[in-house]
C-alpha positions as CSV (number, residue, x, y, z in Angstrom):
1,M,16.9,-0.7,-4.9
2,R,15.3,3.0,-6.4
3,S,12.1,3.9,-4.6
4,D,10.4,5.3,-7.9
5,Y,11.2,2.2,-9.1
6,L,9.4,0.3,-6.9
7,R,5.9,2.6,-6.9
8,E,5.4,1.9,-11.0
9,A,5.9,-1.8,-9.9
10,L,3.4,-1.7,-7.3
11,K,1.1,-0.3,-10.0
12,K,1.8,-3.6,-12.0
13,I,1.6,-6.0,-9.3
14,D,-0.8,-4.8,-6.5
15,D,0.7,-6.6,-3.8
16,P,3.7,-5.9,-2.1
17,N,4.4,-10.0,-1.3
18,I,4.1,-11.2,-4.8
19,L,5.8,-8.0,-6.2
20,I,8.5,-9.3,-3.6
21,N,8.6,-12.7,-4.4
22,V,8.8,-11.7,-7.8
23,V,11.6,-9.4,-8.0
24,S,14.0,-12.2,-5.7
25,R,13.0,-14.7,-7.9
26,R,13.8,-12.7,-11.2
27,V,17.3,-11.1,-9.4
28,K,18.7,-15.2,-8.6
29,Q,18.2,-15.2,-12.8
30,L,19.7,-12.5,-13.3
31,R,22.6,-13.4,-11.1
32,R,23.0,-16.4,-12.4
33,G,23.7,-15.1,-15.8
34,N,20.5,-14.7,-17.8
35,R,20.3,-12.2,-20.3
36,A,17.8,-8.6,-19.1
37,L,14.7,-7.8,-20.9
38,V,15.4,-4.4,-20.8
39,E,17.6,-1.8,-21.9
40,S,19.6,0.8,-19.7
41,L,21.9,3.3,-20.8
42,E,22.9,3.5,-16.7
43,K,24.5,1.0,-14.7
44,L,21.0,-0.4,-12.8
45,S,21.3,-3.5,-10.4
46,A,19.7,-6.5,-10.2
47,E,16.9,-5.0,-8.2
48,D,16.2,-2.3,-10.3
49,I,16.5,-4.4,-13.7
50,A,14.1,-7.1,-12.4
51,L,11.9,-4.1,-11.2
52,R,11.9,-2.2,-14.2
53,E,10.5,-5.8,-16.2
54,V,8.1,-5.8,-14.2
55,I,6.9,-2.2,-14.4
56,E,7.0,-2.4,-18.3
57,G,5.4,-5.3,-18.8
58,K,8.2,-8.1,-19.5
59,I,7.9,-10.4,-16.6
60,S,4.5,-11.7,-14.8
61,Y,3.3,-14.0,-12.3
62,D,0.5,-16.8,-12.0
63,L,-0.6,-18.2,-9.0
64,A,-0.8,-21.6,-8.3
65,E,-4.4,-23.0,-7.6
66,I,-4.0,-25.0,-4.0
67,E,-5.8,-28.3,-3.5
68,A,-7.5,-29.2,-0.7
69,P,-6.2,-31.9,1.1
70,V,-7.3,-35.9,0.6
71,V,-8.8,-36.6,4.2
72,S,-8.1,-39.9,4.2
73,R,-10.7,-42.6,6.5
74,G,-8.3,-45.3,6.6
75,L,-8.4,-48.5,5.3
76,S,-11.5,-50.8,5.5
77,R,-11.4,-54.3,6.9
78,A,-12.1,-57.1,4.1
79,T,-14.5,-59.9,6.2
80,V,-12.9,-63.1,5.0
81,G,-15.9,-65.5,4.8
């Protein structure tokens, strides 16, 4: 992985943990045969291609909303009369 690509990608996605997750997911897609969204004259690794895609704005991410857990108070007993 090229450090200059990594520095540039961190300017687009400033949280390193999110960047790692985005890049690793894209690398898996590239290794499964998905086409690169950027062109290069040099032979790049899948990691470098994913970083270039981030740098050029070809891929991005959305954070999922986390819902608060529902607290169950149990079932109330019905009175039979």
